[in-house]
Biopython code that builds the backbone (N, CA, C, O; Angstrom):
import numpy as np
from Bio.PDB.StructureBuilder import StructureBuilder

atoms = [
    (1, "MET", "N", (50.289, 46.199, -103.905)),
    (1, "MET", "CA", (51.206, 47.112, -104.429)),
    (1, "MET", "C", (50.848, 47.689, -105.760)),
    (1, "MET", "O", (51.134, 48.858, -106.018)),
    (2, "ARG", "N", (50.201, 46.876, -106.660)),
    (2, "ARG", "CA", (49.779, 47.392, -107.901)),
    (2, "ARG", "C", (48.668, 48.393, -107.803)),
    (2, "ARG", "O", (48.530, 49.202, -108.721)),
    (3, "VAL", "N", (47.856, 48.409, -106.757)),
    (3, "VAL", "CA", (46.879, 49.225, -106.527)),
    (3, "VAL", "C", (47.396, 50.677, -106.322)),
    (3, "VAL", "O", (46.979, 51.641, -106.964)),
    (4, "TYR", "N", (48.369, 50.728, -105.339)),
    (4, "TYR", "CA", (49.033, 52.017, -105.068)),
    (4, "TYR", "C", (49.761, 52.606, -106.249)),
    (4, "TYR", "O", (49.779, 53.832, -106.359)),
    (5, "LEU", "N", (50.362, 51.849, -107.141)),
    (5, "LEU", "CA", (51.013, 52.295, -108.342)),
    (5, "LEU", "C", (49.873, 52.851, -109.332)),
    (5, "LEU", "O", (50.051, 53.889, -109.970)),
    (6, "ALA", "N", (48.734, 52.123, -109.417)),
    (6, "ALA", "CA", (47.781, 52.498, -110.350)),
    (6, "ALA", "C", (47.130, 53.820, -109.953)),
    (6, "ALA", "O", (46.819, 54.661, -110.796)),
    (7, "VAL", "N", (46.930, 53.982, -108.619)),
    (7, "VAL", "CA", (46.380, 55.155, -108.022)),
    (7, "VAL", "C", (47.352, 56.384, -108.255)),
    (7, "VAL", "O", (46.933, 57.490, -108.598)),
    (8, "ALA", "N", (48.723, 56.085, -108.031)),
    (8, "ALA", "CA", (49.582, 57.233, -108.169)),
    (8, "ALA", "C", (49.632, 57.650, -109.686)),
    (8, "ALA", "O", (49.725, 58.838, -109.993)),
    (9, "LEU", "N", (49.569, 56.641, -110.637)),
    (9, "LEU", "CA", (49.643, 56.884, -112.105)),
    (9, "LEU", "C", (48.442, 57.599, -112.452)),
    (9, "LEU", "O", (48.561, 58.473, -113.311)),
    (10, "LEU", "N", (47.219, 57.379, -111.908)),
    (10, "LEU", "CA", (45.953, 58.041, -112.188)),
    (10, "LEU", "C", (46.060, 59.471, -111.637)),
    (10, "LEU", "O", (45.598, 60.384, -112.322)),
    (11, "MET", "N", (46.604, 59.721, -110.516)),
    (11, "MET", "CA", (46.789, 61.032, -109.993)),
    (11, "MET", "C", (47.579, 61.790, -110.818)),
    (11, "MET", "O", (47.224, 62.934, -111.103)),
    (12, "LEU", "N", (48.748, 61.256, -111.308)),
    (12, "LEU", "CA", (49.770, 62.044, -112.153)),
    (12, "LEU", "C", (49.051, 62.405, -113.488)),
    (12, "LEU", "O", (49.146, 63.517, -114.006)),
    (13, "ALA", "N", (48.308, 61.352, -114.015)),
    (13, "ALA", "CA", (47.589, 61.743, -115.292)),
    (13, "ALA", "C", (46.567, 62.787, -115.039)),
    (13, "ALA", "O", (46.367, 63.691, -115.850)),
    (14, "PHE", "N", (45.949, 62.680, -113.977)),
    (14, "PHE", "CA", (44.826, 63.644, -113.686)),
    (14, "PHE", "C", (45.536, 65.117, -113.473)),
    (14, "PHE", "O", (44.969, 66.113, -113.921)),
    (15, "VAL", "N", (46.591, 65.207, -112.887)),
    (15, "VAL", "CA", (47.345, 66.502, -112.693)),
    (15, "VAL", "C", (47.817, 67.029, -114.052)),
    (15, "VAL", "O", (47.711, 68.222, -114.338)),
    (16, "ALA", "N", (48.349, 66.101, -114.900)),
    (16, "ALA", "CA", (48.729, 66.656, -116.274)),
    (16, "ALA", "C", (47.490, 67.000, -117.046)),
    (16, "ALA", "O", (47.519, 67.948, -117.831)),
    (17, "TYR", "N", (46.460, 66.325, -116.881)),
    (17, "TYR", "CA", (45.240, 66.615, -117.742)),
    (17, "TYR", "C", (44.632, 67.914, -117.223)),
    (17, "TYR", "O", (44.141, 68.692, -118.041)),
    (18, "THR", "N", (44.627, 68.218, -115.863)),
    (18, "THR", "CA", (44.125, 69.458, -115.395)),
    (18, "THR", "C", (44.922, 70.700, -115.696)),
    (18, "THR", "O", (44.394, 71.795, -115.886)),
    (19, "GLU", "N", (46.289, 70.465, -115.731)),
    (19, "GLU", "CA", (47.180, 71.528, -116.046)),
    (19, "GLU", "C", (47.070, 71.955, -117.531)),
    (19, "GLU", "O", (47.366, 73.098, -117.880)),
    (20, "ALA", "N", (46.665, 71.071, -118.338)),
    (20, "ALA", "CA", (46.474, 71.229, -119.722)),
    (20, "ALA", "C", (45.312, 72.085, -119.916)),
    (20, "ALA", "O", (45.324, 72.791, -120.925)),
    (21, "GLN", "N", (44.335, 72.150, -119.152)),
    (21, "GLN", "CA", (43.079, 72.828, -119.384)),
    (21, "GLN", "C", (43.167, 74.133, -118.502)),
    (21, "GLN", "O", (43.015, 74.107, -117.280)),
    (22, "ASP", "N", (43.429, 75.286, -119.232)),
    (22, "ASP", "CA", (43.635, 76.523, -118.407)),
    (22, "ASP", "C", (42.301, 77.097, -118.133)),
    (22, "ASP", "O", (42.258, 77.966, -117.262)),
    (23, "ALA", "N", (41.103, 76.730, -118.783)),
    (23, "ALA", "CA", (39.832, 77.309, -118.566)),
    (23, "ALA", "C", (39.187, 76.897, -117.289)),
    (23, "ALA", "O", (38.335, 77.630, -116.786)),
    (24, "GLU", "N", (39.542, 75.751, -116.717)),
    (24, "GLU", "CA", (38.980, 75.174, -115.549)),
    (24, "GLU", "C", (39.331, 76.048, -114.336)),
    (24, "GLU", "O", (40.433, 76.588, -114.236)),
    (25, "THR", "N", (38.376, 76.168, -113.433)),
    (25, "THR", "CA", (38.697, 76.879, -112.142)),
    (25, "THR", "C", (39.172, 75.835, -111.185)),
    (25, "THR", "O", (39.041, 74.637, -111.436)),
    (26, "ILE", "N", (39.721, 76.280, -110.092)),
    (26, "ILE", "CA", (40.180, 75.459, -108.963)),
    (26, "ILE", "C", (39.051, 74.518, -108.536)),
    (26, "ILE", "O", (39.230, 73.318, -108.331)),
    (27, "GLU", "N", (37.806, 75.181, -108.410)),
    (27, "GLU", "CA", (36.521, 74.496, -107.868)),
    (27, "GLU", "C", (36.282, 73.314, -108.801)),
    (27, "GLU", "O", (36.034, 72.188, -108.370)),
    (28, "GLU", "N", (36.365, 73.606, -110.065)),
    (28, "GLU", "CA", (36.057, 72.579, -111.240)),
    (28, "GLU", "C", (37.151, 71.466, -111.069)),
    (28, "GLU", "O", (36.818, 70.283, -111.155)),
    (29, "LYS", "N", (38.330, 71.795, -110.851)),
    (29, "LYS", "CA", (39.492, 70.814, -110.831)),
    (29, "LYS", "C", (39.232, 69.896, -109.557)),
    (29, "LYS", "O", (39.359, 68.679, -109.695)),
    (30, "PHE", "N", (38.870, 70.434, -108.310)),
    (30, "PHE", "CA", (38.586, 69.640, -107.208)),
    (30, "PHE", "C", (37.393, 68.802, -107.400)),
    (30, "PHE", "O", (37.356, 67.664, -106.932)),
    (31, "SER", "N", (36.330, 69.353, -108.124)),
    (31, "SER", "CA", (35.110, 68.561, -108.290)),
    (31, "SER", "C", (35.389, 67.389, -109.221)),
    (31, "SER", "O", (34.888, 66.289, -108.988)),
    (32, "ASN", "N", (36.210, 67.608, -110.312)),
    (32, "ASN", "CA", (36.521, 66.508, -111.186)),
    (32, "ASN", "C", (37.434, 65.503, -110.466)),
    (32, "ASN", "O", (37.237, 64.294, -110.586)),
    (33, "PHE", "N", (38.348, 65.958, -109.782)),
    (33, "PHE", "CA", (39.208, 65.085, -108.988)),
    (33, "PHE", "C", (38.400, 64.197, -108.030)),
    (33, "PHE", "O", (38.677, 63.003, -107.924)),
    (34, "GLY", "N", (37.481, 64.719, -107.386)),
    (34, "GLY", "CA", (36.688, 63.970, -106.465)),
    (34, "GLY", "C", (35.773, 63.032, -107.220)),
    (34, "GLY", "O", (35.600, 61.925, -106.710)),
    (35, "LYS", "N", (35.199, 63.292, -108.290)),
    (35, "LYS", "CA", (34.554, 62.391, -109.131)),
    (35, "LYS", "C", (35.541, 61.200, -109.502)),
    (35, "LYS", "O", (35.216, 60.024, -109.335)),
    (36, "GLN", "N", (36.674, 61.562, -109.978)),
    (36, "GLN", "CA", (37.545, 60.464, -110.470)),
    (36, "GLN", "C", (38.010, 59.615, -109.324)),
    (36, "GLN", "O", (38.183, 58.411, -109.511)),
    (37, "MET", "N", (38.214, 60.135, -108.201)),
    (37, "MET", "CA", (38.664, 59.404, -107.085)),
    (37, "MET", "C", (37.523, 58.385, -106.512)),
    (37, "MET", "O", (37.788, 57.259, -106.090)),
    (38, "ALA", "N", (36.174, 58.970, -106.565)),
    (38, "ALA", "CA", (35.113, 58.174, -106.236)),
    (38, "ALA", "C", (34.943, 57.030, -107.254)),
    (38, "ALA", "O", (34.556, 55.933, -106.852)),
    (39, "GLU", "N", (35.235, 57.255, -108.643)),
    (39, "GLU", "CA", (35.171, 56.166, -109.523)),
    (39, "GLU", "C", (36.260, 55.123, -109.228)),
    (39, "GLU", "O", (36.018, 53.915, -109.231)),
    (40, "VAL", "N", (37.420, 55.624, -108.984)),
    (40, "VAL", "CA", (38.579, 54.646, -108.837)),
    (40, "VAL", "C", (38.252, 53.782, -107.590)),
    (40, "VAL", "O", (38.405, 52.562, -107.642)),
    (41, "SER", "N", (37.789, 54.422, -106.431)),
    (41, "SER", "CA", (37.528, 53.726, -105.314)),
    (41, "SER", "C", (36.300, 52.694, -105.440)),
    (41, "SER", "O", (36.275, 51.636, -104.811)),
    (42, "LYS", "N", (35.429, 53.053, -106.195)),
    (42, "LYS", "CA", (34.317, 52.192, -106.668)),
    (42, "LYS", "C", (34.740, 50.957, -107.388)),
    (42, "LYS", "O", (34.282, 49.846, -107.122)),
    (43, "ASN", "N", (35.676, 51.203, -108.357)),
    (43, "ASN", "CA", (36.204, 50.054, -109.064)),
    (43, "ASN", "C", (37.136, 49.217, -108.268)),
    (43, "ASN", "O", (37.181, 48.001, -108.456)),
    (44, "VAL", "N", (37.866, 49.798, -107.406)),
    (44, "VAL", "CA", (38.695, 48.906, -106.383)),
    (44, "VAL", "C", (37.850, 48.062, -105.496)),
    (44, "VAL", "O", (38.117, 46.883, -105.263)),
    (45, "ALA", "N", (36.781, 48.718, -104.988)),
    (45, "ALA", "CA", (35.707, 48.013, -104.171)),
    (45, "ALA", "C", (35.113, 46.839, -104.815)),
    (45, "ALA", "O", (34.965, 45.749, -104.264)),
    (46, "GLU", "N", (34.747, 47.163, -106.147)),
    (46, "GLU", "CA", (34.012, 46.029, -106.796)),
    (46, "GLU", "C", (35.073, 44.841, -107.110)),
    (46, "GLU", "O", (34.748, 43.660, -106.990)),
    (47, "LYS", "N", (36.319, 45.234, -107.508)),
    (47, "LYS", "CA", (37.281, 44.117, -107.752)),
    (47, "LYS", "C", (37.545, 43.368, -106.475)),
    (47, "LYS", "O", (37.687, 42.147, -106.529)),
    (48, "ALA", "N", (37.622, 44.026, -105.300)),
    (48, "ALA", "CA", (37.890, 43.309, -104.087)),
    (48, "ALA", "C", (36.898, 42.455, -103.725)),
    (48, "ALA", "O", (37.164, 41.322, -103.323)),
    (49, "LYS", "N", (35.591, 42.932, -103.837)),
    (49, "LYS", "CA", (34.421, 42.057, -103.589)),
    (49, "LYS", "C", (34.311, 40.895, -104.411)),
    (49, "LYS", "O", (33.909, 39.838, -103.924)),
    (50, "THR", "N", (34.676, 41.009, -105.789)),
    (50, "THR", "CA", (34.680, 39.949, -106.743)),
    (50, "THR", "C", (35.706, 38.943, -106.355)),
    (50, "THR", "O", (35.466, 37.742, -106.483)),
    (51, "ALA", "N", (36.881, 39.393, -105.870)),
    (51, "ALA", "CA", (37.995, 38.521, -105.460)),
    (51, "ALA", "C", (37.542, 37.746, -104.269)),
    (51, "ALA", "O", (37.681, 36.523, -104.262)),
    (52, "PHE", "N", (37.021, 38.367, -103.281)),
    (52, "PHE", "CA", (36.574, 37.751, -102.024)),
    (52, "PHE", "C", (35.559, 36.713, -102.314)),
    (52, "PHE", "O", (35.635, 35.603, -101.787)),
    (53, "GLN", "N", (34.629, 37.030, -103.118)),
    (53, "GLN", "CA", (33.622, 36.013, -103.580)),
    (53, "GLN", "C", (34.209, 34.821, -104.274)),
    (53, "GLN", "O", (33.804, 33.685, -104.027)),
    (54, "GLU", "N", (35.129, 35.060, -105.114)),
    (54, "GLU", "CA", (35.720, 33.990, -105.796)),
    (54, "GLU", "C", (36.555, 33.079, -104.876)),
    (54, "GLU", "O", (36.588, 31.867, -105.088)),
    (55, "LEU", "N", (37.201, 33.620, -103.903)),
    (55, "LEU", "CA", (37.978, 32.978, -102.906)),
    (55, "LEU", "C", (37.096, 32.184, -101.941)),
    (55, "LEU", "O", (37.460, 31.110, -101.464)),
    (56, "HIS", "N", (35.974, 32.735, -101.689)),
    (56, "HIS", "CA", (35.016, 32.231, -100.712)),
    (56, "HIS", "C", (34.361, 31.064, -101.423)),
    (56, "HIS", "O", (34.051, 30.098, -100.726)),
    (57, "ASN", "N", (34.125, 31.034, -102.651)),
    (57, "ASN", "CA", (33.346, 30.048, -103.422)),
    (57, "ASN", "C", (34.385, 29.072, -104.054)),
    (57, "ASN", "O", (33.986, 28.154, -104.771)),
    (58, "SER", "N", (35.662, 29.249, -103.809)),
    (58, "SER", "CA", (36.688, 28.378, -104.393)),
    (58, "SER", "C", (36.497, 26.867, -103.912)),
    (58, "SER", "O", (35.896, 26.615, -102.868)),
    (59, "GLU", "N", (36.984, 25.982, -104.645)),
    (59, "GLU", "CA", (36.933, 24.503, -104.303)),
    (59, "GLU", "C", (37.762, 24.353, -102.926)),
    (59, "GLU", "O", (37.331, 23.717, -101.964)),
    (60, "PHE", "N", (38.896, 24.957, -102.950)),
    (60, "PHE", "CA", (39.757, 24.822, -101.710)),
    (60, "PHE", "C", (39.013, 25.364, -100.492)),
    (60, "PHE", "O", (39.013, 24.712, -99.448)),
    (61, "ALA", "N", (38.394, 26.509, -100.585)),
    (61, "ALA", "CA", (37.675, 27.027, -99.368)),
    (61, "ALA", "C", (36.473, 26.086, -98.944)),
    (61, "ALA", "O", (36.228, 25.805, -97.771)),
    (62, "THR", "N", (35.775, 25.646, -99.998)),
    (62, "THR", "CA", (34.523, 24.870, -99.581)),
    (62, "THR", "C", (34.963, 23.583, -98.944)),
    (62, "THR", "O", (34.363, 23.135, -97.967)),
    (63, "GLU", "N", (36.095, 22.923, -99.527)),
    (63, "GLU", "CA", (36.477, 21.728, -98.921)),
    (63, "GLU", "C", (37.132, 21.870, -97.579)),
    (63, "GLU", "O", (36.989, 21.017, -96.702)),
    (64, "SER", "N", (37.848, 22.947, -97.427)),
    (64, "SER", "CA", (38.437, 23.348, -96.038)),
    (64, "SER", "C", (37.323, 23.447, -94.980)),
    (64, "SER", "O", (37.435, 22.903, -93.881)),
    (65, "ARG", "N", (36.211, 24.183, -95.361)),
    (65, "ARG", "CA", (35.108, 24.350, -94.448)),
    (65, "ARG", "C", (34.404, 23.151, -94.156)),
    (65, "ARG", "O", (33.926, 22.962, -93.037)),
    (66, "THR", "N", (34.297, 22.267, -95.149)),
    (66, "THR", "CA", (33.699, 20.841, -94.920)),
    (66, "THR", "C", (34.459, 20.072, -94.034)),
    (66, "THR", "O", (33.906, 19.417, -93.151)),
    (67, "TRP", "N", (35.754, 20.087, -94.191)),
    (67, "TRP", "CA", (36.772, 19.228, -93.423)),
    (67, "TRP", "C", (36.740, 19.667, -91.982)),
    (67, "TRP", "O", (36.725, 18.872, -91.041)),
    (68, "VAL", "N", (36.729, 21.035, -91.859)),
    (68, "VAL", "CA", (36.680, 21.554, -90.438)),
    (68, "VAL", "C", (35.289, 21.209, -89.617)),
    (68, "VAL", "O", (35.216, 20.948, -88.416)),
    (69, "GLN", "N", (34.295, 21.270, -90.488)),
    (69, "GLN", "CA", (32.975, 20.888, -89.911)),
    (69, "GLN", "C", (32.926, 19.553, -89.508)),
    (69, "GLN", "O", (32.411, 19.264, -88.428)),
    (70, "LYS", "N", (33.446, 18.622, -90.316)),
    (70, "LYS", "CA", (33.538, 17.238, -89.997)),
    (70, "LYS", "C", (34.382, 16.959, -88.727)),
    (70, "LYS", "O", (34.030, 16.162, -87.857)),
    (71, "GLN", "N", (35.547, 17.700, -88.695)),
    (71, "GLN", "CA", (36.390, 17.511, -87.563)),
    (71, "GLN", "C", (35.609, 17.998, -86.235)),
    (71, "GLN", "O", (35.748, 17.364, -85.189)),
    (72, "ILE", "N", (34.908, 18.968, -86.295)),
    (72, "ILE", "CA", (34.229, 19.523, -85.050)),
    (72, "ILE", "C", (33.138, 18.536, -84.720)),
    (72, "ILE", "O", (32.907, 18.247, -83.545)),
    (73, "GLU", "N", (32.446, 17.998, -85.741)),
    (73, "GLU", "CA", (31.410, 16.900, -85.427)),
    (73, "GLU", "C", (32.120, 15.800, -84.726)),
    (73, "GLU", "O", (31.673, 15.350, -83.671)),
    (74, "ASN", "N", (33.197, 15.354, -85.263)),
    (74, "ASN", "CA", (33.880, 14.131, -84.608)),
    (74, "ASN", "C", (34.356, 14.457, -83.142)),
    (74, "ASN", "O", (34.335, 13.565, -82.294)),
    (75, "ILE", "N", (34.776, 15.703, -82.845)),
    (75, "ILE", "CA", (35.136, 15.821, -81.543)),
    (75, "ILE", "C", (34.005, 16.054, -80.674)),
    (75, "ILE", "O", (34.121, 15.719, -79.495)),
    (76, "LYS", "N", (32.822, 16.631, -81.119)),
    (76, "LYS", "CA", (31.628, 16.647, -80.356)),
    (76, "LYS", "C", (31.140, 15.209, -80.020)),
    (76, "LYS", "O", (30.717, 14.914, -78.902)),
    (77, "ALA", "N", (31.228, 14.308, -81.085)),
    (77, "ALA", "CA", (30.796, 12.927, -80.876)),
    (77, "ALA", "C", (31.616, 12.262, -79.905)),
    (77, "ALA", "O", (31.116, 11.407, -79.174)),
    (78, "GLN", "N", (32.825, 12.572, -79.830)),
    (78, "GLN", "CA", (33.772, 11.898, -78.775)),
    (78, "GLN", "C", (33.570, 12.378, -77.340)),
    (78, "GLN", "O", (33.679, 11.640, -76.362)),
    (79, "PHE", "N", (33.266, 13.683, -77.295)),
    (79, "PHE", "CA", (32.840, 14.245, -76.015)),
    (79, "PHE", "C", (31.537, 13.660, -75.500)),
    (79, "PHE", "O", (31.345, 13.533, -74.290)),
    (80, "ASN", "N", (30.677, 13.317, -76.374)),
    (80, "ASN", "CA", (29.280, 12.873, -76.038)),
    (80, "ASN", "C", (29.400, 11.395, -75.585)),
    (80, "ASN", "O", (28.495, 10.892, -74.920)),
    (81, "GLN", "N", (30.347, 10.794, -75.887)),
    (81, "GLN", "CA", (30.396, 9.227, -75.554)),
    (81, "GLN", "C", (30.794, 9.135, -74.026)),
    (81, "GLN", "O", (30.910, 8.036, -73.483)),
]
sb = StructureBuilder()
sb.init_structure("model")
sb.init_model(0)
sb.init_chain("A")
sb.init_seg("    ")
for serial, (resi, resn, name, xyz) in enumerate(atoms, 1):
    if name == "N":
        sb.init_residue(resn, " ", resi, " ")
    sb.init_atom(name, np.array(xyz, "f"), 0.0, 1.0, " ", f" {name:<3s}", serial, name[0])
structure = sb.get_structure()
């Protein structure tokens, strides 16, 4: 939800900024808008990647994976008997 609000706020700021500069052509406005959106999406992607890595490497996640692996090994051992 915060991401949507941040993007909306950035778009409003960009519109206000571009309207304040009368010398820019429409082509320059779209070019600048594209660059800013690329930067925003890059930042969001980096933050998402970092959050996923932190979650993947968290103590809870590693303990859960270990527990599941042990349970699978126990079930395999029971079937092999």
